[in-house]
N, C-alpha and C positions, 0 to 999 in steps of 0.2 A: 084448762088451757093456759097458755102463756103467751103474754103480748109479744108481737114479733120483735120489738125493740130489746125485750129482756131475753128473748131467745138468741138473738144475735150477740147480746153482751155475754152469754154463757158458752157459746159454741166456737166463738173465734179465739184461737190460742196463740197467734203469732206475737212476735214482739211489739209491744205498745198497746195490745188489746187488753181490755178489763180482765177477762179470764186468762190470758196469757201471763199478765203481771201477777195474777193470784197464783197460778201454778208455779211461777218462778220464785215464790216465797217459801217453797217446800223442796225437800230433797226428792228428786224424781228418779225412778228406775230408767236407766238408759240402755243396758243391755246385759246379759247373762255373762258373769265372769268367765265361764268356759269359752266365750267367744274370743276372749283375748287371754287365753290360758299361758301363752309363752311369752317370756321376756324377749324382747327384740323380735317378736313375732310380727306377721302381717297386719297392718292397720286395718280397721273394720269400719265400714260406713255407718253412721248413725244419724238419723234424722228425728229430731225431738223438739216439740213445741215449735214447729215450723222452721227450725233452723238445721241446716246441713253440717255435721260435724263428723270428725274422725276420732275413733278411740284406738289407743295402743298401750302396751305395757312395755316400759323402757328397760334398759339394761339391768337396772337395780330393782325392778319390779314395781316402780311407781306408775300410776295409771295417769295417761293423758287423754283428755276430752277437748279437742280443740277445733277450730274453724276448719272446714274441709277443704279450704282453698288457700294457697300460698298468697301472702300479702305483696308479693313481687308482681307477678303477672296473673295471679289468680288461677294457676295451674292446680290441678286436683292432687291433694296428698294421698289420695288412695294408691297412686302409683308410686309413692315415695319410698324411701328406705328407712326402716326402723333400726337405728344403729347408735352405739355408743351415747346412750342417754339422750336421744332425740330423734325427731322425725325429720328427714333430709328430702326436700323436694327433687324429684326426678328431672325437673326441667333446667334448672340452674345451680342446684346444689345448696341453696338456702337452707339452713337447719334450725329447728326450734325445739326447745324442751317442753316437758309437761306443763310448765306455768306460762308458756307462750313467749318466753325470752329467746331472742335470736342468739345461737350460739356460733354460727359460722356464716360468713357471707362471701363465698370464695370468688365471686365475680367482681367484687369491688377490691380498690387497692388496699394493700396491707395496713396502712395508716388511716383508713377511713373509719369514721366513728358512726356511721350510718346505722349499723346493727344496733346500736344503743337506743336508736329513735324508733325503731320498727318492732312493733308488738303484734303477736298473733293472739286472736280472742282465744281464751282458754278458761274452762270452768273447773271448779274443784270437784274431784271425783274420788270416791272411796269404794271398797269392797266390803259388803256384809251380806251374809246369808246366801252367798252364791250369786249376788246381784252387784253389778257396778251402779252406784247412785251418784247423781250429779246435782249440784246447786247452781241454777242459772240467774239467780237474782242479784240485788245489790249486795256486795260482799259485807258492807257494814251491818247488814240486816240478817246475816246468814245464821239460822238456827243451829243448835247442836244436831248431829246425825240422827237418822230415825233409830228407834229402839223398840221396835214392835217385838212381841215375843217370839215370833217365828223367825227373827234374826239372831236370837239367842240360843236357840235349840241346837244340840249337837248335829253335826252334819249327817249322822246316821239316822237321825230323826226327821229329817226335812228333805222335800223335794221340790224344785222350783222348775217351772217350763215356761215357755213363751210362745204365744201365737199372735197371728196378725189378723186384725179385723178391719174390714174395708168400710168403716163408716166413722162418723164423729164419736168422740169419747163419751158424750153425754147419753146418747140412747143405749150405748153398752153398759155404762154404769147403771143406768135406770133399771136395765133388764136385770142386772145382778142383785138389785135391792127390791125387786119385785117378787114376793113369795107366792102370789096366786097363780102365776102363770104355770108354776110346776105341775099344777094338776091337769093341765092340758098339754102344753108343749114337751113336757117330759114324761108323759104317760106312755111308757115303753110296753105296756101290755094291757090293751084296752079290754080284755076278757076278765081281768081280776078286779073286783070291785071292793076287796078287803084291804087294800093298801091305804095308809093313812091319809094320803093327799086325795083319794077317790072317795073315802068315807065323807069327808068334809071339804068341799070344793071352794068354799067361801070363808077363809080365814078371817077372823076379827084381829085388827092391828092396833097396837098402842106404841106411840113414838115418844121418845123421851130425850130431848136435846141435851148434850154434854159438851164438855169443854173441848173434846176433839172431834165432834160431829154429831152423832146420835146413836143410841141403841134403840132397837124396835123388836117388839115381841109379836109373833103371830100365834094365835091360839086356834086349834082345830078339834072339834069335838068328835071323839071316837066311838061314842056309845058306851054304855055300861059303866059310866062314871070315869072314863079315861079321856084325858086331853093330851094332844101332842102339842107342846110349846116349844118354839124355836125363837132363840135369842140371836138377832143378828147385831153386828156392829159396823157402822159406817164411820171410817176415819177419814177426814178431809185431805186432800180435795177429791180423791178418786179411788178409795179402797173399800172393799167388802170384805167382812169376815163372818163366817158361819160354822156351825157344828156339822158333824158328819154322819147322823142317822139318815139312811135311805129307805129303811124297810121297817114296818111295824109288825112284829110277830107275837105281840100281847105280853112281852116281857118288859120290865123296868130295868134298864141297863145303862151304864155309861157310854158316852160318845167315844169311839175308839180314836177319831182323828179330829183335827180342826183344819179348815182349809179356806181359801178365799182368792181374791184377784185384786190386783192393781191396774187400772187402765191408764196407760201412758200415752198421751196424744202425740202422734206423729207429726200431724198438722190438722187442719181443720177437718179433714174428710177421712182420715185414717187413723188407726190406733194400734198400738202393741198392748197385749194383755199378758201380764206376769201372773202365773197361776202357782200358788204356794199350797203346801200340804204337809201337816207335820203330826207326829204322834202326840197323843194326849198327855202323856206323862213320861217320866224318865224310864219307865219300864216299856215303852212303846216305840221302839226302833222301827223304821219302815224297811221291810225286806224288798229286794229287787222284783220279786214276785208280786208283791202288794202294789208297788209303784206302777209296775207295767199294767196291772189288772185296772187300777184307776184311771191311768191315762187312756186305756182302751174304751173303758166305760164313758168317759168325756169326750172321746173321739179325737184326741190330740197325741196318741201314741206315735213313735217314730214312723210306723208304716202308714199313719194318716197325714204325714206331712210331705209336701214337695221337697225333694232333696235340695240342700243348700239354701233353703228359705224357712220361714216359720209360717207358711202359708199352708191351709188345709187343702188336701187334694179334692175334697168335696166343698166346691165353693159355687158362687153365683154364676161362673161361667158354664157350670154343668148342673145347675139347679140342685146343688147339694146332694145330687145322686138320688133324688127324691123317687121312691118306690111306691106307685099308687096301689098296687096289690098289697104291700105290706101296710099301707095306711088303713086299707079296708079291714084288715085281718088281725092286726097286732099292735102297731105302733101309731099313735094318734097323728103324728105329722108325717109319717112314712120316711123319716129321715132318721139315721142311726147316729149315735153320739150325742150326749147332753150339749157340749158346747157347739156341735155342728148345728143342732136344732136352735140355739139361741142365735147363732150367727146368721142363719137363713131368714129369721124374722127380724133381726136387729138391722142386718145389711139390706134387707128387703124393703125396709123403710125409706131407702134412698141415703145418699151421703150425709145429708143434714135433715132431721125431721121439722116439719112445720108444725109446731106445737100449738099454734093459734087454732088449729083444726080438730083439737082432741075433745074428747068428753070424758073426764076423770071420774071415778067412782070411790067407793069407800075403802076398797083394798089399795088405793093408790096414795094413801096417806104418807107412806114413806118417800114416795117419789115427789110429792108436793112439798115435804119438808125439806128434802134434798135440794130442790131448786131454790127454796127460800134461803137456805144456809149459804149456798154458792152465791147467790145474787148479794145477800148481805156482805159476804167476805170480799167481793170484788169492790164494794163501796168502802170497806174498811181499809183495803189496801190503798184505795185512791186517796184516802184521808190521812195515810200515814200510820194506821193503826195496825198491829200485827194480826194476822188471820186466825181463826179458831184452828187448833190442832197442830200448828206448826211447831210449838215446843214438844220435844219427845216425852217430857215428863206427864204430859196429858194422855198418852196412849200407851205407856209401857207396861202398865200392870193389869189391864183388863183383857178379856177374852170372850169369844162367843160361846154358845152352849145350846143344845137342844135334848129334851127328854120327855118323859111322860109324867103327868102329875094326875092325881085324883080329884074329883070333884070336892070343892071345899078347901083343898090345899093351896097355899100360897106360893106360887112358882118362885118368887123371889127368895123365900126361905129354903125351898128345895134346891135352888141353883146356887145359893150364895157360896157353898164351899168351892164350886167349880168355875166361877166366873172371874177368879183371880189368877193371873199368871203363876205357872208353876216352874217356869225356867227364868 
């Protein structure tokens, strides 16, 4: 369990809150690059860490992420004109560039110097890996941009999608770092007893703290001297990385893909999830068919999304289209789509979980360590110390992995060639 005051310290992400100030020391995913693909295209609403913003790409391709409201009379920039290297308010024509500097104030006299004094809140924004990233903390403390391996792979090797989750980031992140639940929540064929997560439903966990967060290993005994070992990576503040084996067929094979999620808090009670997926090495580009098959498997393919949004059609308003007959005969939850199953359980906890009512067990070690690291980091930031993992040098060259090992084999030796970045 977690003390109520510690829970509050971790779940509140607005300006001035301990967790909010922590998140603002990292580059955060704000939106997909495809959402503002066009120079001088329409601005896009963004809400991140409790702040309402507008994103746009100017005439020269520079990215703006600025306050959603004009500093004149607080009219919404969403209705503004993106033109000639700036966003112009539709109310009185005041215009600002991507740095928040006022370029034009047509309602004032020509000799007025007022525009030199008016500044629009603007955050640094960059494009990497098909994602627009923003840094919202003190500029003098801004770290170098993120350098995860999946940001360096060729575009042909990587796919990134985005989904909306209707709950606090922490319960979503904890779900992503919980390996034991896959034996139950993601059991999509209850009649099959030979799948590796059904052979051993109580994995043993080893958690090792690192300078970017932690790595942790789950061990499942498959019988006959085989073990399934999965190495996760947790990168602070809210990213999970994992390997891509989903089926045990008795062979010892390399993982074809690596994937993971970053949970970007919209505010205290809502989250955007950025889902990335990339080929294992230079010979593993992702075909359109592979990408679609994967997104269908997770329940976040285009057909699963409400048009014009990132919200799943299967959501809490319709109980995620739970099928009780399917639950009796094939799928443990009665819900199709891996991420949909997660959302049903995580959103179903309520907007913010009361963790003082929990009773944690041995398979919750990764979650316990996660909370400890986040709490420590909020105090580090309060003391003026840089938080763990903000420096991209800490996370640039590692990767997750999973595979099978024999009894007596050291998984570290088996995995050693594969847990270093190849891109």
